[in-house]
TORPAGU-511254 format. One record per residue: residue number from 0; residue in one letter; z, y, x of N, C-alpha, C in turn. Coordinates in steps of 0.05 Angstrom, whole numbers, plus 5000, padded with zeros to 4 digits. Atoms other than C-alpha are relative to their C-alpha. Example, Ala and Ser with C-alpha at 12.3 -4.5 7.8 and 13.67 -1.06 7.14 Angstrom:
(0 'a' (5000 4976 5018) (5156 4910 5246) (5000 5024 5018))
(1 's' (4999 4976 4984) (5143 4979 5273) (5014 5022 4985))
//
This chain:
(0 'm' (5005 4996 4976) (0896 7006 8750) (4991 4955 4995))
(1 'n' (5000 5036 4990) (0875 6918 8771) (5026 4994 5006))
(2 't' (4979 5018 4991) (0934 6883 8787) (4987 4994 5035))
(3 'i' (5008 5007 4974) (0936 6884 8862) (5020 4977 5018))
(4 's' (4985 5014 4990) (0957 6822 8902) (4998 4991 5033))
(5 'i' (5003 5015 4971) (0971 6786 8971) (5014 4977 5004))
(6 'v' (4987 5024 4994) (0990 6721 8991) (4992 4991 5029))
(7 'v' (4998 5007 4979) (1003 6701 9063) (5004 4963 4998))
(8 'h' (4980 5037 4989) (1016 6622 9094) (4995 5002 5029))
(9 'g' (5005 5007 4967) (1031 6604 9165) (5008 4977 5004))
(10 'g' (4999 5027 4987) (1020 6539 9164) (5009 4976 4977))
(11 'a' (4982 5031 5013) (1035 6463 9126) (4990 4979 5016))
(12 'g' (5004 5027 4983) (1042 6402 9151) (5030 4991 5001))
(13 'p' (4981 5009 4993) (1102 6358 9167) (5020 5020 5006))
(14 'd' (4974 4985 4998) (1171 6385 9180) (5004 4993 5023))
(15 's' (4990 5010 4971) (1206 6385 9250) (5030 5017 4998))
(16 'd' (4977 4991 4988) (1269 6405 9281) (5003 5031 5004))
(17 'f' (4994 4960 4983) (1248 6478 9308) (4987 5014 4975))
(18 'i' (5001 4987 5023) (1229 6492 9238) (5017 5008 4985))
(19 'r' (4975 4992 5010) (1290 6480 9209) (5026 5017 5020))
(20 'k' (4983 4985 4983) (1327 6514 9264) (4998 5029 4996))
(21 'h' (5010 4968 4995) (1288 6579 9254) (4988 5003 4981))
(22 'p' (5011 4992 5028) (1277 6587 9175) (4996 5027 4998))
(23 'q' (5000 4964 4999) (1300 6667 9181) (4976 5015 5014))
(24 'e' (5015 4987 4979) (1252 6679 9237) (4968 4991 4988))
(25 'y' (5023 5002 5012) (1195 6648 9200) (4992 5014 4975))
(26 'k' (5004 4989 5016) (1214 6679 9136) (4999 5035 4999))
(27 'd' (5005 4961 4993) (1219 6755 9168) (4974 5002 5001))
(28 'g' (5032 5005 4992) (1149 6737 9200) (4980 5000 4972))
(29 'l' (5012 4993 5018) (1122 6728 9136) (5003 5020 4981))
(30 't' (4997 4974 5013) (1149 6781 9096) (4991 5019 5014))
(31 'a' (5015 4972 4985) (1128 6832 9155) (4972 4998 4992))
(32 'a' (5026 5002 5009) (1058 6801 9142) (4990 5010 4969))
(33 'v' (5005 4990 5029) (1059 6808 9067) (5005 5029 4995))
(34 'q' (5004 4972 5000) (1081 6878 9073) (4982 5008 5011))
(35 'a' (5027 4990 4989) (1028 6902 9120) (4974 4998 4982))
(36 'g' (5020 5007 5005) (0980 6873 9080) (4995 5015 4969))
(37 'y' (4995 4990 5024) (1010 6897 9016) (5000 5037 4997))
(38 'k' (5002 4964 5000) (1014 6975 9039) (4978 5005 4999))
(39 'i' (5035 4988 5002) (0939 6984 9047) (4999 4995 4979))
(40 'l' (5010 5008 5030) (0930 6955 8976) (5010 5027 4978))
(41 'e' (4988 4978 5021) (0984 7007 8948) (4998 5025 5001))
(42 'd' (5012 4980 4991) (0953 7061 8984) (4967 5002 4995))
(43 'g' (5034 4993 5008) (0883 7051 8956) (4986 4983 5008))
(44 'g' (5022 5008 4975) (0856 7006 9012) (4986 4972 4991))
(45 't' (5018 5019 5010) (0812 6954 9006) (5012 4971 5011))
(46 'a' (4988 5032 5006) (0828 6872 8996) (4993 4991 5036))
(47 'i' (5014 5013 4967) (0785 6857 9069) (5025 5015 5025))
(48 'd' (4984 4985 4981) (0830 6912 9102) (5029 4983 5003))
(49 'a' (4980 5018 5010) (0893 6876 9072) (5005 4978 5022))
(50 'v' (4986 5023 4986) (0884 6814 9097) (4995 4999 5028))
(51 'e' (5008 4990 4963) (0858 6835 9166) (5039 5010 5015))
(52 'a' (4975 4990 4993) (0926 6871 9172) (5026 4976 4995))
(53 'a' (4982 5020 5000) (0969 6812 9148) (4993 4981 5017))
(54 'v' (5002 5027 4982) (0939 6757 9191) (5005 5020 5032))
(55 'c' (4986 4991 4972) (0949 6807 9260) (5026 4997 4995))
(56 's' (4977 5000 4990) (1014 6813 9243) (5021 4971 5001))
(57 'l' (4994 5031 4995) (1024 6731 9239) (4984 4990 5027))
(58 'e' (5009 5006 4973) (0982 6730 9303) (5019 5013 5022))
(59 'd' (4977 4986 4973) (1033 6777 9346) (5026 4991 4993))
(60 'n' (4976 5010 5003) (1091 6735 9320) (4992 4977 5015))
(61 'p' (5011 5025 4981) (1098 6680 9375) (5018 4973 4981))
(62 'y' (4991 5025 5012) (1126 6627 9317) (4980 4989 4980))
(63 'f' (5025 5012 5016) (1062 6623 9284) (4982 4989 5022))
(64 'n' (5022 5008 4981) (1002 6583 9308) (4979 5010 5003))
(65 'a' (5030 4985 5007) (0956 6634 9318) (5006 5018 5020))
(66 'g' (4992 4973 4980) (0944 6693 9372) (5018 4990 5022))
(67 'r' (4979 4998 4981) (1009 6698 9414) (5014 4971 5000))
(68 'g' (4984 5024 5002) (1038 6633 9388) (4989 4979 4998))
(69 's' (5022 5019 4995) (0984 6592 9398) (5000 4979 5014))
(70 'v' (4998 5027 4976) (0984 6514 9421) (4982 5004 5024))
(71 'l' (5013 4996 4977) (0959 6493 9484) (4982 4971 5003))
(72 'n' (5021 5026 5006) (0899 6440 9486) (5011 4980 5025))
(73 'a' (4995 5025 4985) (0896 6378 9530) (4992 5014 5035))
(74 'e' (4995 4987 4973) (0888 6428 9598) (5018 5018 5002))
(75 'g' (4984 4987 5001) (0939 6468 9578) (4996 5035 5000))
(76 'e' (5008 4973 4996) (0903 6527 9559) (5002 5008 4971))
(77 'v' (5004 4994 5025) (0895 6564 9491) (4973 5009 4993))
(78 'e' (5030 4990 5006) (0831 6570 9453) (5001 5002 4967))
(79 'm' (4993 4993 5029) (0835 6602 9380) (4971 5007 4991))
(80 'c' (5025 4998 5021) (0792 6610 9321) (5008 5018 4973))
(81 'a' (4979 4982 5021) (0796 6659 9264) (4971 5007 4989))
(82 's' (5025 5002 5011) (0746 6675 9206) (5011 5024 4980))
(83 'i' (4993 4985 5023) (0746 6732 9154) (4974 5001 4977))
(84 'm' (5026 5004 5025) (0702 6736 9081) (5011 5017 4983))
(85 'n' (5003 4983 5020) (0691 6793 9037) (4990 4994 4966))
(86 'g' (5016 5021 5021) (0683 6769 8968) (4978 5022 4983))
(87 't' (5018 4986 5011) (0649 6832 8943) (4961 4995 5005))
(88 'd' (5032 5006 5002) (0576 6808 8977) (5010 4976 5020))
(89 'c' (5002 5024 4992) (0600 6747 9009) (4998 4998 5030))
(90 'r' (5000 5001 4969) (0601 6768 9080) (5022 4993 5014))
(91 't' (4981 5008 4986) (0638 6742 9136) (4994 5002 5028))
(92 'g' (4998 4993 4972) (0648 6743 9208) (5023 4974 5011))
(93 'a' (4986 5024 4992) (0677 6684 9247) (4997 4993 5030))
(94 'c' (4998 5001 4980) (0693 6668 9316) (5015 4975 5011))
(95 't' (4981 5035 4993) (0713 6598 9358) (5004 5003 5033))
(96 'l' (4995 4997 4970) (0739 6579 9426) (4997 5024 5012))
(97 'v' (5000 4975 4989) (0760 6646 9435) (5023 5002 5026))
(98 'r' (4972 4999 4984) (0809 6659 9494) (5005 5032 5014))
(99 'g' (4986 4970 4990) (0851 6721 9516) (4997 5026 4980))
(100 'v' (5006 4979 5012) (0837 6764 9457) (5025 4998 4984))
(101 'q' (4981 4995 5013) (0897 6787 9425) (5008 4993 4970))
(102 'n' (5006 5015 5028) (0877 6784 9354) (4971 4987 4992))
(103 'p' (5028 5014 5009) (0819 6737 9336) (4991 5015 4975))
(104 'v' (5017 4986 5026) (0813 6768 9264) (4997 5014 5006))
(105 'k' (5008 4974 4997) (0801 6831 9290) (4976 4996 5019))
(106 'l' (5023 5003 4994) (0747 6800 9327) (4976 4991 4983))
(107 'a' (5010 5004 5016) (0723 6764 9271) (4987 5022 4985))
(108 'r' (5002 4973 5018) (0728 6832 9231) (4975 5014 5011))
(109 'a' (5022 4986 4983) (0682 6863 9284) (4977 4984 4993))
(110 'i' (5025 5012 4995) (0633 6811 9283) (4992 5002 4966))
(111 'l' (5011 4984 5032) (0622 6825 9204) (4992 5017 5000))
(112 'd' (4995 4966 5007) (0628 6896 9211) (4967 5005 5019))
(113 'n' (5016 5000 4976) (0578 6896 9275) (4971 4987 5005))
(114 'n' (5014 5023 4984) (0535 6835 9292) (4980 4992 4970))
(115 'n' (5017 5010 5014) (0478 6810 9264) (4995 4969 4991))
(116 'h' (4990 5023 5003) (0500 6741 9268) (5030 4996 4987))
(117 'n' (4971 5000 5006) (0560 6712 9229) (5026 4984 5010))
(118 'f' (4981 5018 4979) (0591 6664 9276) (4995 5007 5031))
(119 'i' (5005 4994 4969) (0596 6674 9353) (5024 4981 5012))
(120 'g' (4985 5027 4979) (0629 6617 9404) (5001 5005 5019))
(121 'g' (4999 5003 4973) (0649 6611 9471) (5005 5027 5014))
(122 'a' (4996 4974 4981) (0640 6658 9525) (4991 5019 4991))
(123 'q' (5014 4983 5015) (0606 6702 9487) (5026 5024 4985))
(124 't' (4978 4988 5011) (0668 6727 9445) (5015 5017 5017))
(125 's' (4985 4983 4982) (0703 6751 9507) (4986 5024 5016))
(126 'v' (5025 4975 5000) (0637 6798 9517) (5005 5020 4980))
(127 'l' (4997 4992 5033) (0646 6818 9443) (5022 5026 5004))
(128 'a' (4977 4989 4996) (0716 6832 9457) (5001 5021 5018))
(129 'r' (4996 4982 4984) (0710 6877 9507) (4974 5026 4985))
(130 'e' (5018 4986 5007) (0646 6911 9476) (5014 5018 4976))
(131 'y' (4995 4982 5029) (0685 6929 9413) (5027 5008 5005))
(132 'h' (4970 4988 4999) (0753 6949 9450) (5023 4992 4990))
(133 'l' (4973 5012 5010) (0797 6899 9428) (5022 5001 5028))
(134 'a' (4980 5007 4989) (0865 6879 9462) (4995 4974 5013))
(135 't' (5002 5029 4987) (0856 6823 9518) (5022 4999 5023))
(136 'p' (4972 5004 4982) (0924 6810 9550) (4992 4979 5022))
(137 'a' (5006 5018 4984) (0935 6773 9603) (5010 4970 4990))
(138 'p' (4990 5019 5017) (0940 6695 9597) (5027 4985 4993))
(139 'e' (4967 5012 5009) (1015 6680 9595) (5010 5022 4978))
(140 'y' (4993 4984 5018) (1015 6730 9542) (5003 4974 4982))
(141 'f' (5010 5018 5022) (0990 6672 9496) (5025 4976 5006))
(142 'v' (4985 5012 5000) (1037 6618 9523) (5033 5007 4998))
(143 't' (4972 4994 5011) (1109 6618 9487) (5012 4979 5019))
(144 'p' (4980 5020 4985) (1172 6579 9518) (4990 4975 4980))
(145 'h' (4996 5034 5018) (1166 6528 9455) (4979 4994 5004))
(146 'q' (5028 5020 4994) (1093 6511 9463) (4996 4989 5028))
(147 'e' (5002 5005 4968) (1098 6506 9538) (5021 4969 4996))
(148 'e' (4987 5031 4996) (1159 6452 9529) (4987 4980 4977))
(149 'v' (5020 5025 5013) (1108 6416 9473) (4990 4991 5012))
(150 'y' (5023 5006 4979) (1056 6413 9527) (5010 4981 5022))
(151 'q' (4978 5014 4979) (1108 6391 9579) (5003 4973 4999))
(152 'e' (4984 5028 5013) (1136 6336 9537) (4974 4982 4991))
(153 'a' (5023 5024 5008) (1067 6305 9518) (4993 4996 5023))
(154 'l' (5004 5018 4979) (1050 6304 9590) (5004 4977 5009))
(155 'q' (4986 5022 4994) (1107 6262 9604) (5002 4984 4985))
(156 'q' (5007 5023 5014) (1091 6218 9548) (4965 4990 5002))
(157 'k' (5018 5008 4993) (1028 6213 9571) (4979 4999 4971))
(158 'q' (5010 4998 5028) (0996 6228 9494) (5012 5028 4989))
(159 'a' (4998 4981 5014) (0993 6276 9440) (5030 5006 4997))
(160 'p' (4968 5001 5018) (1064 6305 9409) (4996 4994 4983))
(161 'k' (5006 5010 5025) (1078 6282 9348) (4996 5017 4983))
(162 'p' (5008 4973 5011) (1050 6323 9293) (5017 5013 4987))
(163 'v' (4977 4991 5006) (1118 6342 9273) (5004 5029 5011))
(164 'q' (4997 4977 4984) (1115 6393 9325) (4976 5027 4989))
(165 's' (5022 4974 5008) (1052 6432 9294) (5012 5023 4979))
(166 'l' (4984 4980 5022) (1071 6499 9265) (4977 5014 4983))
(167 'g' (5021 4992 5030) (0998 6509 9225) (4987 5031 5009))
(168 't' (5016 4973 4999) (0948 6568 9218) (5011 5011 4989))
(169 'v' (4985 4979 5025) (0960 6629 9182) (4977 5008 4991))
(170 'g' (5020 4987 5015) (0922 6662 9134) (5007 5014 4979))
(171 'a' (4996 4974 5011) (0921 6717 9080) (4969 4994 4978))
(172 'v' (5019 4993 5021) (0881 6725 9015) (5016 5025 4984))
(173 'a' (4997 4977 5016) (0883 6795 8971) (4983 5009 4981))
(174 'c' (5019 4988 5011) (0857 6829 8918) (5011 5024 4993))
(175 'd' (4988 4979 4998) (0854 6899 8914) (4997 5021 4968))
(176 's' (5007 4989 5033) (0851 6950 8854) (4980 5000 4995))
(177 'n' (5023 4996 5007) (0782 6952 8852) (4989 4975 4989))
(178 'a' (5003 5034 5014) (0784 6872 8830) (4981 4995 5019))
(179 'n' (5016 5010 4987) (0747 6861 8899) (5027 4980 5016))
(180 'v' (4982 5024 4987) (0776 6792 8936) (4994 5005 5027))
(181 'a' (5002 4996 4965) (0782 6786 9016) (5014 4968 5003))
(182 'a' (4984 5029 4989) (0804 6714 9055) (5002 5000 5025))
(183 'a' (5005 4997 4971) (0823 6716 9127) (5015 4979 5016))
(184 't' (4983 5022 4987) (0848 6653 9169) (4997 5003 5025))
(185 's' (4998 5002 4978) (0870 6642 9240) (5014 4980 5013))
(186 't' (4985 5022 4991) (0889 6586 9285) (4995 4998 5028))
(187 'g' (4996 5011 4973) (0912 6557 9353) (4985 4972 4998))
(188 'g' (5010 5032 5001) (0886 6488 9329) (5014 4987 4999))
(189 't' (4986 5023 5007) (0920 6427 9340) (5007 4999 5030))
(190 'e' (4987 4999 4964) (0968 6415 9409) (4984 4971 5008))
(191 'm' (5013 5020 4983) (0932 6378 9456) (4974 4988 4997))
(192 'k' (5031 5008 5003) (0860 6378 9430) (4988 5001 5022))
(193 's' (5017 5003 4979) (0808 6362 9472) (4984 5032 4999))
(194 'p' (5007 4978 5006) (0777 6428 9494) (4971 5011 4993))
(195 'g' (5026 4996 5011) (0718 6457 9459) (4999 4988 4963))
(196 'r' (4999 5001 5034) (0745 6428 9388) (4999 5017 4983))
(197 'i' (5008 4978 5014) (0727 6471 9336) (5014 4994 4967))
(198 's' (4987 5005 5020) (0775 6477 9280) (4990 5000 4975))
(199 'd' (5004 4994 5029) (0764 6481 9196) (5000 5034 5000))
(200 't' (4991 4973 5008) (0790 6554 9206) (4970 5021 5002))
(201 'p' (5027 4977 5000) (0719 6590 9227) (4979 4997 4985))
(202 'v' (5024 5009 5013) (0678 6550 9179) (5000 5008 4975))
(203 'v' (4995 4992 5030) (0663 6584 9116) (4993 4976 4979))
(204 'g' (4998 5015 5016) (0674 6548 9057) (5024 4974 5002))
(205 'a' (4986 5022 4989) (0719 6494 9101) (5027 5016 4994))
(206 'g' (4975 4988 5002) (0778 6540 9121) (5005 5024 4980))
(207 'v' (4998 4981 5015) (0761 6600 9087) (4980 5006 4983))
(208 'y' (5020 5002 5017) (0724 6627 9024) (5004 5023 4984))
(209 'a' (4989 4982 5018) (0725 6690 8987) (4968 5015 4989))
(210 'n' (5020 4993 5020) (0674 6708 8925) (5013 5017 4979))
(211 'n' (4986 4981 5024) (0691 6759 8870) (4999 4982 4974))
(212 'l' (4999 5016 5024) (0661 6710 8819) (5016 4983 4998))
(213 't' (4979 5027 4996) (0714 6657 8838) (5017 5012 5003))
(214 'c' (4976 4996 4986) (0764 6671 8881) (4999 5008 5033))
(215 'a' (5003 5000 4962) (0791 6679 8959) (5019 4976 5000))
(216 'i' (4981 5025 4997) (0824 6613 8985) (4998 5004 5040))
(217 's' (4998 5010 4967) (0851 6608 9059) (5018 4970 4995))
(218 'c' (4985 5026 4992) (0873 6536 9083) (5012 4997 5018))
(219 't' (4990 5011 4980) (0911 6502 9127) (5007 4972 4997))
(220 'g' (4990 5030 5001) (0933 6432 9153) (4981 4984 5014))
(221 'd' (5013 5016 4990) (0889 6378 9175) (4974 5005 5006))
(222 'g' (5027 4982 4990) (0827 6411 9204) (4973 4985 4993))
(223 'e' (5032 5028 4996) (0774 6350 9203) (5001 5000 4972))
(224 'y' (5002 5004 5037) (0794 6340 9127) (4993 5019 4985))
(225 'i' (5017 4970 5015) (0785 6409 9106) (4971 5004 5008))
(226 't' (5027 5001 4995) (0721 6407 9142) (4988 4988 4984))
(227 'r' (5018 5021 5015) (0699 6347 9111) (4996 4996 4976))
(228 'f' (5006 5001 5025) (0708 6357 9049) (5005 5034 4985))
(229 't' (5011 4967 5012) (0692 6442 9044) (5026 4999 4981))
(230 'v' (4975 4996 5022) (0766 6447 9011) (4993 5028 4988))
(231 'a' (4995 4978 5017) (0765 6522 9002) (4976 5005 4985))
(232 'h' (5022 4997 5011) (0691 6522 8973) (4997 4982 4974))
(233 'd' (5009 5018 5018) (0698 6462 8932) (5026 5015 4976))
(234 'i' (4975 4994 5022) (0763 6497 8897) (4986 5024 4983))
(235 'a' (5012 4976 5008) (0719 6554 8887) (4976 4989 4974))
(236 'a' (5020 5020 5014) (0660 6505 8859) (5010 5001 4971))
(237 'c' (4989 5003 5028) (0709 6487 8805) (5009 5016 4978))
(238 'i' (5001 4972 5025) (0721 6553 8774) (4967 5001 4996))
(239 'e' (5029 5000 5007) (0647 6560 8779) (4991 4990 4982))
(240 'y' (5022 5023 5011) (0617 6501 8757) (5017 4983 4969))
(241 'q' (4980 5017 5022) (0676 6468 8708) (5019 5021 4984))
(242 'g' (4986 4984 5011) (0708 6532 8685) (5023 5000 5005))
(243 'd' (4975 5001 4996) (0775 6515 8714) (5016 5026 5004))
(244 't' (4988 4973 4994) (0829 6575 8722) (5004 4990 5031))
(245 'l' (4993 4998 4975) (0852 6589 8795) (5024 4969 5001))
(246 'e' (4972 5009 4998) (0921 6553 8791) (4975 4964 4988))
(247 'e' (5007 5027 5007) (0877 6487 8758) (4978 4987 5017))
(248 'a' (5013 5011 4978) (0829 6482 8810) (5011 4997 5023))
(249 'm' (4980 5006 4984) (0879 6482 8860) (5011 4981 5004))
(250 'q' (4987 5016 4998) (0914 6436 8838) (4982 4977 4994))
(251 'y' (5021 5030 4999) (0858 6383 8824) (4988 5000 5028))
(252 'v' (5017 5004 4973) (0824 6395 8895) (5031 4982 5018))
(253 'l' (4984 5008 4985) (0890 6388 8930) (5018 4975 4991))
(254 'k' (4985 5015 5015) (0931 6342 8879) (4991 4969 4997))
(255 'e' (5014 5033 5021) (0883 6288 8856) (4985 4995 5020))
(256 'k' (5027 5008 4986) (0815 6295 8893) (5007 4993 5032))
(257 'l' (4998 5014 4966) (0845 6291 8964) (5033 4986 5006))
(258 'v' (4970 5019 4993) (0912 6249 8955) (4995 4978 5007))
(259 'g' (5001 5022 4986) (0881 6192 8976) (4992 4997 5032))
(260 't' (5003 4998 4978) (0864 6216 9040) (5023 4997 5016))
(261 'g' (4978 5001 4983) (0929 6218 9072) (5009 5030 5011))
(262 'a' (5000 4982 4980) (0923 6280 9097) (5014 5023 5001))
(263 'd' (4976 4972 5014) (0967 6347 9095) (4988 5024 5001))
(264 'i' (5027 4976 5008) (0924 6405 9065) (5016 5020 4977))
(265 'g' (4996 4982 5020) (0945 6463 9032) (4988 5028 5004))
(266 'a' (5010 4984 5009) (0920 6527 9009) (5009 5025 4982))
(267 'i' (4985 4978 5027) (0932 6598 8977) (4975 5009 4994))
(268 'g' (5026 4993 5015) (0883 6628 8929) (5000 5037 4984))
(269 'v' (5003 4978 5018) (0870 6701 8889) (4976 4993 4991))
(270 'n' (5028 4998 5015) (0818 6713 8836) (5000 5032 4994))
(271 's' (5006 4969 5004) (0792 6790 8817) (5017 5005 4983))
(272 'a' (4976 4999 5021) (0844 6789 8765) (5031 5013 5011))
(273 'g' (4978 4995 4995) (0900 6791 8813) (5017 4972 4993))
(274 'd' (4978 5028 5005) (0926 6717 8794) (4999 4986 5028))
(275 'f' (4988 5010 4974) (0949 6683 8852) (5006 4969 5004))
(276 's' (4991 5019 4991) (0965 6612 8877) (5007 4989 5020))
(277 'm' (4998 5009 4972) (0990 6569 8925) (5009 4971 4989))
(278 's' (5003 5026 5001) (0984 6495 8929) (4998 4988 5025))
(279 'f' (4996 5024 4972) (0998 6438 8991) (5014 4968 4989))
(280 'n' (4990 5025 5003) (1008 6367 8986) (5017 4979 5027))
(281 'a' (4987 5005 4969) (1051 6369 9061) (5035 5004 4991))
(282 'e' (4976 4997 4999) (1126 6369 9070) (5006 5033 4996))
(283 'r' (4998 4969 4992) (1125 6446 9078) (4975 5019 5003))
(284 'm' (5018 4971 5000) (1077 6508 9069) (5015 5025 4998))
(285 'h' (4988 4978 4994) (1103 6571 9100) (4982 5021 4985))
(286 'r' (5016 4981 5018) (1085 6623 9048) (5016 5028 4991))
(287 'a' (4988 4971 5011) (1103 6696 9023) (4971 5009 4983))
(288 'w' (5021 4988 5025) (1067 6736 8960) (5014 5024 4991))
(289 'k' (4986 4982 5012) (1078 6800 8930) (4974 5006 4988))
(290 't' (5022 4981 5019) (1036 6836 8870) (5011 5030 4988))
(291 's' (4997 4975 5006) (1035 6903 8842) (5018 4994 4963))
(292 'n' (4986 4999 5032) (1065 6868 8768) (5027 4987 5004))
(293 'g' (4976 5009 4988) (1128 6847 8804) (5007 4980 5019))
(294 'k' (5006 5027 4990) (1117 6779 8834) (5003 4999 5021))
(295 's' (4995 5003 4971) (1143 6772 8903) (5022 4976 5011))
(296 'g' (4983 5025 4991) (1177 6720 8949) (4992 4993 5023))
(297 'v' (5001 5012 4972) (1176 6676 9015) (5016 4972 4993))
(298 'a' (4987 5028 5001) (1190 6603 9017) (4993 4989 5024))
(299 'i' (5010 5022 4977) (1177 6543 9067) (4995 4971 4985))
(300 'y' (5000 5035 5012) (1192 6479 9023) (4992 5000 4975))
(301 'p' (5006 5000 5021) (1168 6460 8961) (5022 5010 4978))
(302 's' (4981 4991 5023) (1204 6496 8896) (5006 4977 4986))
(303 'k' (4977 5025 5013) (1257 6453 8865) (4995 5016 4967))
//
């Protein structure tokens, strides 16, 4: 049987007092997410079902900047983005400027499975959420005490909060027993962002990419840079056109090619052999992993 693998991330960027005060909560959330996805793979399920389940777990956790824990924009509202991609046929579903949907990744998956279009945004996402019978909690569900505190502090300062407040995008990549890969990414964006701002997360080739011939990638960090340099696809292109291994491609793009930008960027990846890689150039990247060949773990900071 092919090696089954799943990796999840909970965001990359500067460290913060809030993160340092809650390491166990973050690690517990990452572990729960990786276990949710791995259980599906272990039972013979598909990679795309596994990444959806893992990201749903993180979206429901108020410590992560996606779903329930999403940051507030400049008007004190939550706008979310998500995407999911299947490596077997490169089909994707993505949604942006999502309001009031408990699990944007479920909406992205429903778009992939049921819609003629790949990418839906704005008010139509609420229509589709009702059509697909997705959970749509009241607005207060999405406003956590921490994010409200960050928002109020920013209003008092009359400026965006310091970057260290950012909790980060979430994502997952997986390889199933049939050697198929998939990736999913979800985010609440950046604090005090302009209403209508679209992140890298729902953009195929930027925040997410999956192709059985190369790899599955989920990115996190400074979204404008991830979009500008199409980071997820760039990693896959290094494998396809240069013959790099997954690890070599990840290290080249994140540690060499993008080093001059000054951007905080992280990525997780897996290929159809079940090999996985995690790389980031920031102070921390919340991450967890588990494979059928005994590799597992959870971490926030760089390995010593």
